[in-house]
VEXGU-42717 format. One line per 8 residues: number of its first residue (from 1); for each residue x, y, z of C-alpha. Coordinates in steps of 0.02 Angstrom, whole numbers, padded with zeros to 5 digits, m for minus. Example, Ala and Ser with C-alpha at 12.3 -4.5 7.8 and 13.67 -1.06 7.14 Angstrom:
! residues 2
1 = 00615 m00225 00390; 00684 m00053 00357
This chain:
! residues 202
1 = 10602 01999 13439; 10662 01826 13371; 10839 01899 13368; 10831 01938 13553; 10760 01763 13597; 10907 01676 13493; 11034 01784 13580; 10960 01749 13752
9 = 10962 01556 13711; 11133 01561 13664; 11189 01660 13821; 11097 01534 13922; 11189 01383 13838; 11356 01476 13860; 11317 01510 14038; 11281 01331 14071
17 = 11446 01271 13987; 11549 01401 14083; 11478 01358 14256; 11363 01504 14272; 11184 01484 14340; 11064 01473 14204; 10937 01623 14175; 10776 01601 14109
25 = 10750 01647 13933; 10655 01818 13902; 10470 01792 13874; 10381 01858 13723; 10296 02003 13821; 10481 02073 13872; 10570 02182 13778; 10756 02176 13775
33 = 10842 02310 13863; 10921 02435 13725; 11046 02494 13858; 11118 02327 13880; 11139 02211 13710; 11121 02031 13735; 11279 01939 13780; 11346 01824 13638
41 = 11439 01665 13680; 11631 01648 13652; 11645 01525 13512; 11835 01556 13488; 11944 01398 13514; 12051 01400 13683; 12211 01495 13675; 12370 01449 13753
49 = 12394 01609 13840; 12239 01571 13954; 12313 01412 14014; 12341 01413 14198; 12519 01374 14244; 12478 01287 14411; 12363 01166 14323; 12519 01081 14226
57 = 12617 01027 14369; 12805 01036 14393; 12864 00909 14261; 12840 01023 14105; 12943 00905 13987; 13077 00956 13870; 13077 01125 13763; 13060 01104 13583
65 = 13179 01254 13557; 13305 01234 13410; 13447 01289 13538; 13421 01131 13650; 13562 01003 13608; 13524 00818 13609; 13661 00703 13699; 13721 00582 13561
73 = 13866 00507 13665; 13855 00318 13698; 13808 00256 13863; 13956 00222 13983; 13932 00031 13967; 13902 00019 13781; 14070 m00063 13744; 14025 m00206 13855
81 = 13841 m00219 13816; 13877 m00210 13615; 14054 m00273 13586; 14028 m00277 13400; 13963 m00098 13378; 14130 m00015 13332; 14145 m00138 13194; 13972 m00090 13136
89 = 14011 00094 13145; 14166 00072 13049; 14080 m00007 12917; 13938 00118 12902; 14080 00250 12894; 14167 00160 12759; 13999 00168 12649; 13975 00346 12677
97 = 14025 00469 12534; 14139 00619 12569; 14008 00729 12634; 13939 00600 12763; 13790 00548 12669; 13772 00368 12615; 13718 00332 12445; 13556 00259 12434
105 = 13435 00217 12285; 13249 00251 12287; 13143 00091 12308; 13013 00087 12169; 12934 m00071 12116; 12831 00002 11966; 13000 00053 11878; 13075 m00114 11929
113 = 12932 m00201 11849; 12957 m00087 11694; 13143 m00121 11668; 13098 m00313 11687; 12971 m00287 11545; 13094 m00189 11429; 13224 m00322 11482; 13114 m00462 11421
121 = 13081 m00365 11256; 13276 m00364 11222; 13292 m00558 11286; 13160 m00610 11151; 13260 m00522 11026; 13425 m00606 11093; 13503 m00435 11131; 13567 m00503 11286
129 = 13679 m00365 11332; 13537 m00236 11335; 13422 m00360 11431; 13558 m00375 11563; 13562 m00186 11593; 13376 m00176 11616; 13374 m00325 11730; 13508 m00244 11830
137 = 13418 m00076 11836; 13276 m00171 11906; 13369 m00233 12050; 13423 m00065 12088; 13244 m00006 12107; 13191 m00169 12203; 13336 m00257 12269; 13314 m00460 12298
145 = 13176 m00460 12157; 13162 m00642 12114; 13101 m00622 11929; 13244 m00494 11896; 13383 m00614 11974; 13326 m00762 11882; 13316 m00670 11715; 13478 m00592 11754
153 = 13550 m00755 11783; 13486 m00821 11621; 13552 m00674 11528; 13734 m00695 11602; 13731 m00879 11549; 13688 m00837 11372; 13832 m00706 11373; 13948 m00835 11435
161 = 13973 m00753 11613; 13947 m00915 11696; 14024 m00884 11871; 13904 m00732 11889; 13766 m00829 11814; 13780 m00962 11939; 13796 m00832 12082; 13628 m00755 12024
169 = 13546 m00926 12008; 13603 m00958 12193; 13536 m00784 12236; 13372 m00825 12162; 13363 m00992 12277; 13403 m00883 12433; 13257 m00775 12395; 13134 m00907 12345
177 = 13200 m01069 12394; 13043 m01162 12334; 12991 m01031 12201; 12910 m01074 12026; 13090 m01077 11950; 13182 m01159 12092; 13198 m01329 12003; 13264 m01233 11845
185 = 13384 m01136 11944; 13447 m01296 12033; 13476 m01381 11862; 13567 m01229 11804; 13683 m01222 11954; 13730 m01401 11932; 13746 m01382 11741; 13854 m01230 11766
193 = 13978 m01333 11904; 14032 m01460 11769; 14190 m01405 11679; 14115 m01439 11501; 13982 m01292 11545; 14106 m01167 11489; 14137 m01248 11311; 13938 m01269 11284
201 = 13883 m01147 11145; 13728 m01041 11206
């Protein structure tokens, strides 16, 4: 009897949701008709094959088929609107490898920080060549890293590669013009511009 009451309530809720007039739940004195099992609600999610096409309108949008070809041609007035685009395309093509895929490196700040840490280890032990390699590794994983840039500049200065050292100090000032080591970088640039800098022992 409780099962019949439950199914009766479920069918009443379903009928209300689907626009059918509500039926009264069976009373406790009534017994469910054994010939007609109680109707259970359809709890399945809506299916796409039950959609009425006329409700969608005439603008159905594009197909997601793989066979559909996308038009990749430039607009007719593109050369006038973007006169420098041909140079940019040629530049990009020059940077591509033979298979049409440009070379790129994964941006990984954690690996960059680890490389700087190892570079510092070598720098403290005056192994400047090894330190230089680790600072360059850090800049591969995180280009324009200010810390790796200034430390690479210091390394190159110790190694006597003064032009490259000055360029790295200048790079640091471009990244952080008012950074914590900006004054030190500025002094190093001035020092490396003097002709006596090449003769100073490091």
